[in-house]
VOPAGU-2260 file (C-alpha; in pm, 1 decimal, decimal comma):
REM VOPAGU-2260
SITE   aa  ch    i         X         Y         Z
SITE  MET   A    0  -21984,6    9772,2    5256,8
SITE  ASN   A    1  -21761,3    9892,2    4974,0
SITE  PRO   A    2  -21910,5    9736,8    4659,5
SITE  ALA   A    3  -21563,8    9672,6    4521,6
SITE  SER   A    4  -21491,4    9436,1    4809,9
SITE  TYR   A    5  -21810,2    9230,5    4773,3
SITE  LEU   A    6  -21747,8    8909,4    4584,0
SITE  ARG   A    7  -21956,9    8889,4    4266,3
SITE  ARG   A    8  -21753,5    8674,4    4029,3
SITE  SER   A    9  -22054,0    8476,5    3911,5
SITE  LEU   A   10  -22419,2    8582,7    3887,1
SITE  LEU   A   11  -22619,4    8266,7    3816,6
SITE  PHE   A   12  -22962,4    8330,2    3664,9
SITE  ALA   A   13  -23253,4    8096,7    3745,2
SITE  PRO   A   14  -23603,7    8129,1    3597,9
SITE  GLY   A   15  -23841,7    8268,2    3857,5
SITE  ASP   A   16  -24118,9    8026,1    3765,6
SITE  SER   A   17  -23911,3    7714,9    3843,3
SITE  ALA   A   18  -23887,0    7635,3    4214,2
SITE  ARG   A   19  -23669,8    7334,2    4126,7
SITE  LYS   A   20  -23409,7    7539,7    3941,1
SITE  ILE   A   21  -23401,4    7807,0    4210,5
SITE  GLN   A   22  -23349,8    7542,3    4477,6
SITE  LYS   A   23  -23066,7    7390,4    4275,3
SITE  ALA   A   24  -22905,4    7729,3    4216,2
SITE  ALA   A   25  -22913,2    7796,8    4590,7
SITE  GLN   A   26  -22683,6    7497,8    4639,8
SITE  LEU   A   27  -22432,8    7567,0    4360,9
SITE  ASP   A   28  -22101,4    7750,5    4379,6
SITE  ALA   A   29  -22231,5    8086,1    4259,2
SITE  ASP   A   30  -22155,4    8410,5    4435,8
SITE  SER   A   31  -22499,8    8549,6    4352,0
SITE  VAL   A   32  -22823,8    8378,6    4253,3
SITE  VAL   A   33  -23047,1    8594,1    4033,5
SITE  MET   A   34  -23410,2    8481,9    4037,7
SITE  ASP   A   35  -23538,4    8607,6    3705,1
SITE  LEU   A   36  -23885,0    8753,9    3659,6
SITE  GLU   A   37  -23806,0    8912,0    3323,1
SITE  ASP   A   38  -23672,0    8736,8    3011,1
SITE  ALA   A   39  -23678,1    8384,2    3152,9
SITE  VAL   A   40  -24051,1    8392,8    3230,2
SITE  ALA   A   41  -24333,9    8383,7    2976,7
SITE  SER   A   42  -24603,4    8648,2    3009,9
SITE  ALA   A   43  -24862,5    8393,7    3123,6
SITE  ASN   A   44  -24636,4    8282,9    3409,9
SITE  LYS   A   45  -24539,7    8620,9    3555,0
SITE  ALA   A   46  -24777,3    8608,7    3853,4
SITE  MET   A   47  -24681,0    8252,4    3938,9
SITE  ALA   A   48  -24311,6    8341,9    3912,0
SITE  ARG   A   49  -24348,0    8625,7    4162,0
SITE  SER   A   50  -24506,2    8390,5    4411,7
SITE  THR   A   51  -24236,8    8128,7    4352,0
SITE  VAL   A   52  -23957,7    8378,8    4405,1
SITE  ARG   A   53  -24119,7    8518,8    4720,9
SITE  GLU   A   54  -24152,0    8169,6    4866,8
SITE  ALA   A   55  -23791,2    8088,1    4776,6
SITE  LEU   A   56  -23667,0    8402,8    4948,6
SITE  GLN   A   57  -23868,9    8322,5    5260,3
SITE  SER   A   58  -23800,9    7950,1    5286,8
SITE  LEU   A   59  -23475,9    7850,5    5113,6
SITE  SER   A   60  -23128,3    7867,4    5262,9
SITE  PHE   A   61  -22888,4    8026,4    5014,4
SITE  GLY   A   62  -22585,9    7994,5    5241,1
SITE  ARG   A   63  -22320,8    8252,7    5151,8
SITE  ARG   A   64  -22487,7    8327,5    4816,6
SITE  GLU   A   65  -22630,5    8670,2    4751,4
SITE  ARG   A   66  -23005,1    8661,2    4675,2
SITE  LEU   A   67  -23098,9    8888,4    4388,1
SITE  VAL   A   68  -23422,1    8936,1    4191,7
SITE  ARG   A   69  -23427,1    9055,3    3832,0
SITE  VAL   A   70  -23751,0    9243,6    3793,6
SITE  ASN   A   71  -23920,7    9352,2    3474,3
SITE  ALA   A   72  -23825,6    9692,3    3336,4
SITE  TRP   A   73  -23928,8   10005,6    3523,7
SITE  GLN   A   74  -24101,2   10124,0    3208,2
SITE  THR   A   75  -24357,0    9838,2    3231,6
SITE  PRO   A   76  -24652,6    9797,4    3471,5
SITE  LEU   A   77  -24500,1    9465,0    3579,2
SITE  PHE   A   78  -24222,0    9633,8    3776,4
SITE  ALA   A   79  -24434,4    9754,0    4067,4
SITE  GLU   A   80  -24601,8    9414,4    4099,2
SITE  ASP   A   81  -24263,8    9238,7    4096,7
SITE  VAL   A   82  -24132,5    9453,0    4380,9
SITE  ALA   A   83  -24452,6    9447,0    4586,4
SITE  GLU   A   84  -24461,7    9066,2    4578,3
SITE  THR   A   85  -24092,2    8997,4    4644,6
SITE  ILE   A   86  -23988,1    9272,1    4887,3
SITE  VAL   A   87  -24139,5    9079,5    5177,3
SITE  GLY   A   88  -23878,8    8809,8    5114,2
SITE  ARG   A   89  -23607,7    9064,3    5193,8
SITE  PRO   A   90  -23381,9    9004,0    4892,4
SITE  ASP   A   91  -23024,9    9129,6    4909,5
SITE  GLY   A   92  -23080,5    9331,9    4596,0
SITE  TYR   A   93  -23261,4    9391,1    4270,5
SITE  VAL   A   94  -23126,3    9365,8    3918,0
SITE  ILE   A   95  -23286,2    9645,2    3715,6
SITE  PRO   A   96  -23300,6    9580,7    3338,6
SITE  LYS   A   97  -23313,1    9830,8    3052,9
SITE  VAL   A   98  -23167,3   10123,1    3242,9
SITE  ASN   A   99  -23146,0   10394,6    2978,8
SITE  CYS   A  100  -23095,4   10702,0    3195,9
SITE  ALA   A  101  -23041,3   10803,9    3556,2
SITE  ALA   A  102  -23409,4   10891,8    3588,7
SITE  ASP   A  103  -23503,8   10530,1    3513,7
SITE  LEU   A  104  -23281,1   10402,3    3789,6
SITE  ALA   A  105  -23384,3   10672,7    4036,7
SITE  ALA   A  106  -23751,6   10593,4    3980,0
SITE  ALA   A  107  -23687,3   10222,3    4033,9
SITE  ARG   A  108  -23491,0   10299,0    4349,3
SITE  ASP   A  109  -23761,6   10522,8    4490,4
SITE  SER   A  110  -24030,2   10261,3    4423,6
SITE  ILE   A  111  -23827,3    9992,2    4598,2
SITE  VAL   A  112  -23758,0   10219,3    4894,5
SITE  ALA   A  113  -24127,2   10301,7    4930,1
SITE  GLN   A  114  -24227,3    9935,1    4920,5
SITE  ALA   A  115  -23957,0    9842,0    5171,7
SITE  ARG   A  116  -24068,6   10108,1    5417,4
SITE  GLN   A  117  -24426,5    9987,4    5397,7
SITE  HIS   A  118  -24303,4    9652,7    5532,4
SITE  GLY   A  119  -24062,2    9797,4    5788,6
SITE  ILE   A  120  -23758,2    9685,8    5587,5
SITE  GLU   A  121  -23435,0    9886,6    5593,9
SITE  ALA   A  122  -23407,9   10000,3    5232,0
SITE  ASP   A  123  -23043,8   10108,5    5256,8
SITE  GLY   A  124  -22942,1    9743,2    5270,1
SITE  ILE   A  125  -23103,1    9656,2    4935,4
SITE  ALA   A  126  -22846,0    9672,7    4655,6
SITE  LEU   A  127  -22923,5    9778,3    4300,2
SITE  LEU   A  128  -22747,3    9634,5    3994,7
SITE  ALA   A  129  -22828,1    9815,0    3668,8
SITE  ILE   A  130  -22822,9    9641,6    3330,4
SITE  ILE   A  131  -22699,7    9859,6    3044,8
SITE  GLU   A  132  -22842,2    9704,6    2728,6
SITE  ALA   A  133  -22945,1    9980,8    2488,0
SITE  ALA   A  134  -22777,5   10263,8    2300,2
SITE  GLN   A  135  -22934,2   10526,4    2526,1
SITE  GLY   A  136  -22799,2   10352,5    2832,6
SITE  VAL   A  137  -22446,4   10350,1    2693,6
SITE  LEU   A  138  -22464,7   10719,8    2603,2
SITE  ASN   A  139  -22596,1   10804,6    2952,4
SITE  LEU   A  140  -22348,9   10592,3    3147,9
SITE  ARG   A  141  -22191,8   10885,2    3333,0
SITE  GLU   A  142  -22521,4   10996,3    3485,3
SITE  ILE   A  143  -22638,9   10639,7    3556,5
SITE  ALA   A  144  -22318,3   10537,1    3730,3
SITE  GLY   A  145  -22315,5   10860,1    3929,2
SITE  LEU   A  146  -22652,4   10796,2    4093,3
SITE  GLY   A  147  -22480,8   10674,4    4410,0
SITE  PRO   A  148  -22593,7   10420,3    4673,7
SITE  PRO   A  149  -22761,0   10177,7    4672,2
SITE  LEU   A  150  -22625,3   10123,5    4318,4
SITE  GLN   A  151  -22339,9    9874,0    4345,5
SITE  ALA   A  152  -22280,3    9736,5    3997,0
SITE  LEU   A  153  -22328,7    9790,9    3625,9
SITE  ILE   A  154  -22409,1    9486,8    3410,7
SITE  PHE   A  155  -22340,4    9480,1    3038,0
SITE  GLY   A  156  -22619,8    9330,0    2826,0
SITE  ALA   A  157  -22449,5    9271,7    2491,3
SITE  ASP   A  158  -22721,5    9085,3    2304,2
SITE  ASP   A  159  -22999,2    9333,7    2373,7
SITE  LEU   A  160  -22761,2    9614,3    2281,8
SITE  ALA   A  161  -22673,7    9446,9    1952,4
SITE  ALA   A  162  -23043,0    9413,3    1871,6
SITE  ASP   A  163  -23102,7    9777,2    1963,6
SITE  ILE   A  164  -22830,8    9912,8    1734,0
SITE  GLY   A  165  -22879,0    9660,6    1453,8
SITE  ALA   A  166  -22540,9    9493,8    1502,0
SITE  VAL   A  167  -22463,6    9133,9    1409,4
SITE  ARG   A  168  -22330,9    8937,3    1707,1
SITE  THR   A  169  -22005,1    8755,9    1642,4
SITE  PRO   A  170  -21779,0    8538,4    1858,9
SITE  SER   A  171  -21516,9    8814,7    1864,4
SITE  GLY   A  172  -21760,8    9068,5    2009,2
SITE  LEU   A  173  -21603,6    9354,4    1813,2
SITE  GLU   A  174  -21948,1    9494,4    1736,8
SITE  VAL   A  175  -22008,1    9565,2    2108,6
SITE  PHE   A  176  -21649,6    9627,6    2216,8
SITE  TYR   A  177  -21688,7   10004,0    2256,6
SITE  ALA   A  178  -21992,0    9968,0    2482,1
SITE  ARG   A  179  -21830,8    9682,3    2674,3
SITE  SER   A  180  -21533,3    9905,5    2753,3
SITE  ALA   A  181  -21750,8   10207,5    2830,3
SITE  VAL   A  182  -21940,3   10016,0    3100,6
SITE  VAL   A  183  -21613,2    9927,5    3274,7
SITE  LEU   A  184  -21490,0   10286,2    3263,1
SITE  ALA   A  185  -21813,4   10423,4    3408,1
SITE  ALA   A  186  -21816,5   10161,5    3683,5
SITE  ALA   A  187  -21454,6   10224,7    3778,5
SITE  ALA   A  188  -21506,4   10601,6    3786,5
SITE  HIS   A  189  -21778,1   10558,7    4048,6
SITE  ASN   A  190  -21636,7   10267,0    4250,7
SITE  LEU   A  191  -21891,3   10019,9    4116,1
SITE  GLN   A  192  -21847,5    9661,4    4007,8
SITE  ALA   A  193  -21870,8    9578,5    3637,8
SITE  ILE   A  194  -22042,6    9250,1    3544,8
SITE  ASP   A  195  -21970,9    9115,4    3196,8
SITE  MET   A  196  -22205,7    8983,9    2928,8
SITE  VAL   A  197  -22363,0    8639,8    2894,0
SITE  PHE   A  198  -22180,7    8367,7    2697,1
SITE  LEU   A  199  -22453,7    8181,9    2511,1
SITE  ASP   A  200  -22275,4    7866,4    2383,3
SITE  LEU   A  201  -22317,8    7627,7    2675,6
SITE  ASN   A  202  -22091,9    7363,7    2520,0
SITE  ASP   A  203  -21794,8    7586,8    2439,0
SITE  LEU   A  204  -21614,9    7613,6    2771,7
SITE  ALA   A  205  -21288,2    7706,2    2600,3
SITE  GLY   A  206  -21463,1    7997,7    2431,8
SITE  LEU   A  207  -21615,7    8096,4    2765,4
SITE  GLU   A  208  -21272,9    8095,5    2928,1
SITE  GLU   A  209  -21131,2    8316,4    2654,1
SITE  GLU   A  210  -21419,8    8562,8    2686,9
SITE  CYS   A  211  -21370,1    8569,0    3065,0
SITE  ARG   A  212  -20998,4    8634,6    3017,0
SITE  LEU   A  213  -21065,3    8934,1    2793,2
SITE  GLY   A  214  -21340,0    9060,5    3021,9
SITE  ARG   A  215  -21108,4    9052,2    3318,4
SITE  GLN   A  216  -20833,9    9225,4    3119,5
SITE  LEU   A  217  -21081,9    9502,1    3040,4
SITE  GLY   A  218  -21156,8    9543,4    3410,8
SITE  TYR   A  219  -21472,4    9338,8    3465,0
SITE  THR   A  220  -21504,6    9188,1    3811,6
SITE  GLY   A  221  -21756,4    8913,2    3730,6
SITE  LYS   A  222  -21988,2    8766,4    3470,7
SITE  MET   A  223  -22348,4    8663,2    3418,9
SITE  VAL   A  224  -22393,7    8284,4    3411,9
SITE  ILE   A  225  -22685,7    8105,5    3248,2
SITE  HIS   A  226  -22593,5    7741,4    3316,9
SITE  PRO   A  227  -22429,0    7562,7    3612,4
SITE  ARG   A  228  -22158,0    7412,5    3390,9
SITE  GLN   A  229  -22022,9    7764,8    3335,8
SITE  LEU   A  230  -21966,8    7834,9    3704,5
SITE  GLU   A  231  -21628,0    7671,3    3754,6
SITE  VAL   A  232  -21474,7    7851,4    3457,0
SITE  VAL   A  233  -21617,6    8189,9    3555,3
SITE  ASN   A  234  -21527,1    8166,2    3924,2
SITE  ARG   A  235  -21171,7    8067,0    3840,3
SITE  ALA   A  236  -21130,2    8331,9    3572,8
SITE  PHE   A  237  -21243,9    8618,8    3794,4
SITE  ALA   A  238  -21033,9    8521,1    4094,6
SITE  PRO   A  239  -20658,6    8590,5    4109,6
SITE  SER   A  240  -20434,4    8295,0    4026,7
SITE  PRO   A  241  -20173,2    8172,5    4278,8
SITE  GLU   A  242  -19902,4    8331,8    4064,1
SITE  GLU   A  243  -20083,9    8666,6    4059,1
SITE  ILE   A  244  -20130,9    8655,7    4435,0
SITE  ALA   A  245  -19766,6    8572,1    4499,6
SITE  ARG   A  246  -19642,7    8855,7    4278,6
SITE  ALA   A  247  -19888,0    9102,3    4432,9
SITE  GLN   A  248  -19768,0    9009,3    4781,0
SITE  ARG   A  249  -19406,4    9068,1    4677,4
SITE  ILE   A  250  -19490,7    9405,6    4523,7
SITE  VAL   A  251  -19682,4    9526,3    4828,2
SITE  GLN   A  252  -19413,7    9408,3    5069,7
SITE  ALA   A  253  -19137,4    9567,2    4863,7
SITE  ALA   A  254  -19334,1    9891,5    4840,5
SITE  ARG   A  255  -19365,7    9903,2    5218,0
SITE  GLU   A  256  -18992,5    9853,1    5257,5
SITE  GLN   A  257  -18917,2   10124,8    5002,5
SITE  ALA   A  258  -19158,9   10365,9    5171,1
SITE  ALA   A  259  -19001,3   10299,5    5510,7
SITE  ALA   A  260  -18665,8   10389,6    5358,1
SITE  GLY   A  261  -18809,1   10710,7    5215,9
SITE  LEU   A  262  -18792,4   10590,6    4854,4
SITE  GLY   A  263  -19050,3   10604,8    4578,3
SITE  ALA   A  264  -19049,5   10404,8    4254,5
SITE  PHE   A  265  -18825,7   10100,7    4246,6
SITE  ALA   A  266  -18731,6    9802,1    4029,6
SITE  LEU   A  267  -18853,4    9449,9    4104,7
SITE  ASP   A  268  -18758,1    9152,8    3888,2
SITE  GLY   A  269  -18632,1    9390,7    3622,8
SITE  ARG   A  270  -18959,9    9587,7    3599,7
SITE  MET   A  271  -19030,9    9935,4    3728,8
SITE  VAL   A  272  -19284,8    9955,6    4013,5
SITE  ASP   A  273  -19457,8   10282,8    4096,3
SITE  GLU   A  274  -19778,5   10383,3    4274,8
SITE  PRO   A  275  -20025,2   10260,5    4005,6
SITE  ILE   A  276  -19856,7    9918,6    4002,4
SITE  VAL   A  277  -19878,5    9901,0    4381,8
SITE  LYS   A  278  -20249,5    9988,5    4367,6
SITE  GLN   A  279  -20306,4    9710,4    4114,2
SITE  ALA   A  280  -20131,3    9465,2    4346,4
SITE  GLU   A  281  -20341,1    9577,6    4642,7
SITE  HIS   A  282  -20654,8    9526,2    4432,6
SITE  VAL   A  283  -20543,2    9171,2    4349,1
SITE  LEU   A  284  -20495,4    9093,2    4717,7
SITE  ALA   A  285  -20834,4    9242,7    4809,0
SITE  ARG   A  286  -21005,7    9016,9    4553,5
SITE  ALA   A  287  -20806,4    8718,6    4677,5
SITE  ARG   A  288  -20923,6    8782,2    5032,9
SITE  ALA   A  289  -21283,8    8818,2    4917,8
SITE  ALA   A  290  -21255,1    8485,4    4734,7
SITE  GLY   A  291  -21113,0    8313,8    5042,9
SITE  LEU   A  292  -20774,4    8261,4    4878,4
SITE  LEU   A  293  -20581,3    8443,5    5152,5
């Protein structure tokens, strides 16, 4: 499957040591449920969280939702234990945190492949989503994004990055804007999805909507979600609006008619339309189909 066609508007994180929250997440309108073994779980609960996540993967129905596991960083001894315990549940993919270079991601991939083969699981079907959340990761984006399958998405971790570089987080996000844009560029260059940063203020839905709007303008295809109340805003923001769909349909249809007549660029509603504009319209329609809007 082309990663760009897989619907990941919303990645809802649930703590791996809470069976109740995982069960609830499996019933919500999220495109992906990320069972978290890393930041959301205290050190004393890591072993219990692995068991909880494995049982959820084996027993819960997630419906259409993608089942992802965020493991602890490859650089820690916890990573191998996380994969060994959860691979038997056949997750759809793993979210790999603190990816600082291509070697990090390749090592994580190879470990997952080895564990999958031990259990007779087809490793090619297990997606990887890499979190870029440190200065080294941003500087090494070209090599990370170029690793190839099964990497399907880059995720931007703004708060960890700010801590790493000594920046002060602000509502405007100017202090991480360069890195936020760089992640999108690297993802687009390698046909990967780009998943935007967490919005921490659970009560500010207007602020969330504005951050989603800017993220989508930058080229992000989805966003991390840390509370169910954020889902409706995020899903709506990262799906084409009816007006966008209607205009895209008109552009694509007009382009077909112009091509059949042997013509190239043309004017539509007083605006010039050329090949890049047609490609943008086709992308809008592809996302609309993935979201069930066409």
